[in-house]
C-alpha positions in Angstrom: 110.9 109.3 76.1 108.9 110.5 79.1 106.6 113.4 78.5 107.5 116.6 80.3 104.3 116.9 82.3 104.4 119.4 85.1 101.4 117.6 86.7 103.3 114.4 87.2 105.0 113.3 90.4 107.0 110.2 91.1 107.4 108.6 94.5 109.4 105.4 94.9 109.2 102.8 97.6 112.0 100.3 97.1 111.0 98.4 93.9 107.6 100.0 93.5 106.7 103.4 92.0 103.6 105.6 92.4 102.9 108.2 89.7 100.6 111.0 90.8 98.9 112.9 88.1 97.5 116.2 89.2 94.5 117.3 87.2 94.2 121.0 87.9 93.8 122.8 84.6 90.6 124.8 84.2 89.1 122.1 81.9 90.1 119.4 84.4 88.6 121.3 87.3 85.3 121.6 85.4 85.3 117.9 84.5 86.2 117.0 88.1 83.3 119.0 89.4 80.8 117.7 86.8 81.8 114.1 87.2 82.7 114.2 90.8 86.3 113.0 90.1 89.3 113.5 92.3 91.8 116.2 91.5 94.6 113.7 91.3 95.2 110.1 90.2 97.7 107.7 91.7 99.0 105.0 89.5 101.0 102.3 91.3 103.5 100.2 89.4 104.8 96.8 90.5 108.5 95.9 90.3 108.3 94.9 86.6 106.6 98.1 85.5 108.8 100.2 87.8 111.9 98.8 86.1 110.5 99.6 82.7 109.6 103.1 83.7 113.0 103.8 85.2 114.6 102.4 82.0 112.9 105.1 79.9 115.4 107.9 79.6 115.0 109.2 76.1 118.2 107.7 75.0 117.5 104.0 75.0 115.6 102.4 72.2 112.6 100.1 72.8 114.9 97.3 71.8 117.5 98.2 74.4 114.8 98.5 77.1 113.4 95.1 76.1 116.8 93.4 76.3 117.7 94.9 79.7 114.4 94.2 81.3 114.2 90.7 79.8 117.6 89.8 81.5 116.1 90.7 84.9 112.6 89.2 84.5 112.7 86.4 82.0 111.7 83.0 83.3 113.2 79.8 82.0 112.8 79.6 78.2 110.3 82.5 78.3 110.8 86.1 77.4 108.9 89.1 78.5 109.2 91.2 75.3 105.5 91.1 74.6 104.5 92.4 78.1 107.1 95.2 77.9 105.9 96.4 74.5 102.3 96.2 75.6 103.1 98.3 78.7 105.0 100.8 76.7 102.0 101.2 74.4 99.7 101.6 77.4 102.0 104.4 78.7 101.9 106.1 75.2 98.1 105.8 75.0 97.9 107.6 78.4 100.3 110.2 77.0 102.9 109.5 79.8 105.5 108.7 77.2 106.0 109.3 73.5 108.1 107.3 71.0 110.8 109.1 69.2 111.0 108.5 65.5 114.4 107.9 63.9 115.6 107.8 60.4 114.0 105.1 58.3 117.0 102.7 58.0 117.5 102.5 61.8 113.8 102.3 62.4 113.5 99.4 60.0 116.4 97.5 61.7 114.9 98.0 65.1 111.4 97.0 64.0 112.9 93.8 62.4 114.8 93.0 65.6 111.7 93.6 67.7 109.5 91.4 65.4 112.1 88.7 65.6 112.1 88.9 69.5 108.3 88.8 69.6 108.2 85.8 67.3 110.7 84.1 69.6 108.6 85.0 72.7 105.3 83.7 71.2 106.8 80.5 69.8 
């Protein structure tokens, strides 16, 4: 699920997306001045990452996102599950998204399915 960040702006250009993060809180302003940093950061996504970002709607599970993106970008006999999961973790590390937690039985099933897909992808 995407974080509700008022300092985040999306602009799309066909299959590419640019996220603009405005850093304008009082603490950000101080850091910007001390470290001579810009007041905003632009992050450009290629087609693959744009598709993943647009798939994040707060309703789909990671497994569902992996399956839908894989059907679009998988090469012959190769899957892209590992790259998708790595990108989702990068987004979470930057606090652009957060993972919802579900009840344990469903979480365990999804984790088992994801592990199975990752094993398949790395085999």
